[in-house]
N, C-alpha and C positions, 0 to 999 in steps of 0.2 A: 567350497567345491566349485570348480570351474566346469561349465558345461560347454563342450565343443560340438557344434552342429555342422552337418554337411550343407552344401548349397541347397540341396533339395529340401532339407528340414527347415532351413531359414525361409525358403519360399513358402513352405506349408504354414509356418508361423505367421508370416505376413498375410497370407490368405485368410487364416483364422481371425486375425486382428480385424481385417476388413469385414468379416462376418459378425463382428461384435464382441469377440473374445479378447478385449484389450483392457488395459488398466483404466480404472475409474468407471467402467460400464457396469450396469446391473443386469443380471440374467436370472432366469428361473431354470433350475436343473434338478432333476430327481425329487421334485415336489417341494423344493426350498428355494428361497430368494437369496441371491448372492451379490455382493459388491466386489468386483474384481480388483485386486491389489497388485496384480502382476500380469505379465504377458504369457502367452502359451509357452510351455516347455516340452520338447519332444524327448521322451525317455526311451523309446524303442519304436519298432515297426507298429504303426497304428496306435501308439500309446502316447497320448498328449494330455498333460495336466495344465491347470491354471490355478494360481494361488488366489484365494477369495475369502471374504468374511461372510459367514452366514448371518443374515440379518436378524433372525430370531434369537440365536444364542450369542451373537457377536464374537464367535470363535473363528480363529483362522483355520482354514482347511485347504488342502490341496485336492482340487476336484478334477476328476477325469472328464475330458470332453468326450461326449458320446461318439462311439465308433462311426455311426452313420454320418455325423457331421465331419469327422476327420476324413472319411473316405470321399465325401463330396468335395471337400477342399483339396484333397490329394488328386482327384480326378481333374478338377479344374486347373490345378497347378500343372499337371502333366500335359493338358491340352493347351496350356499357354493362355488360358482365360484370365482376364484381369477385370475386375469390377470398376 
């Protein structure tokens, strides 16, 4: 499956990567520790996932990035803010 993103979605993904949601980073979400194996994927309005391996079970999961983080990145992208 080929995922085609708009310029706005690409900017959102870039901002999320700068916030730490990029390949090879480790994050804690939803009470679990994950190692990210992919970059953010925009699936719809305010719906962004990232592929990750849960450290406890070692299973590959597609984890939704919390809405408050997506909104923060969206707001900063719209304002032209760059870290």
